[in-house]
N, C-alpha and C positions, 0 to 999 in steps of 0.2 A: 220824247221825241210825239209829237202827233203826223200818226197814219196820214198817206196825202192820200188823194181822193182818188188818185189815177199810178193805176200799175205799170209801166210798162212788158208788152209779152214776147212784144220781138218785132228787127223794119228790118227792110229791104230796099235793096236801089232798084227803086224805078225806073221806068222806058230811058226818063229822063235822066241824066246822070247826074242835074242838080239834085237831084231833090230823093229822100230818103221816104219809104209809106210807114208808116210810125198805126202799130195798133196796140193797144190801153186798155182795159177794162175801169173803166169808169162802176169806185163801188160803193156808191151813191145809185144810183141808177138803175143798176145789177145787169148791164153792154158791156159788150164789143165801141170800141168809137175808132176810128183809122181816119188817119190826115196823113195829108202827106204836109212834108217837114222838108224846108231849104236849107240844102248841106254841102255846099262848095268846100275847097281843098283845101279848107279849114276848116269841115266841118263845124257841124248845124251853127246856123247863125237867129240866135232865137231873136235877134230887133232886126231880121226881114222882114218885110209890108205883109209879105206869106200869111204872117202869124196873126196879126189884128187882129181878127174878130176870133183867136186860141181865147176859150176861160180864164182867168188867171191860173186856177187851181192849176191847169195843164200846163202853163207855160216857167208855173215854178217847178213840175216834176221835171218837165225838159233843163230847166239850169241847172237842179242839180244831180240829173241823171245824165248829161251834156257830158261828161269824157267817159263815160264806160260805152253811153252812142258814139260819138267817134271813134272810143278803140274799138267796135264792132264786138261786144260782149251783143245787144241783145238781137244784133244777123241771124235771121235765119238763110240755110243756103234755099235755094229751087232751085229752078229746073224750066228749062222749055220742053213743051210734052214729046216735040217734034222728033226734040234727046233722047227721048225714054226707052222711046224701039231699041 
């Protein structure tokens, strides 16, 4: 099996409830990539208009990892700075 160019590191829900912030590692360019991914009540919507410009390799990673993303496998817990005191 060929290794994917993009490896998902983690996700978190953005202030706009309909989007996840997805952080990936680009194994070719050796850089972190961050993209907003539309995710409604039924999970990530791969064919949403906002993803039209994503590289095909990233879309393939999203298709392959969709179930894990939807199940919260990559979710990271975040806190508001005001609540840390």
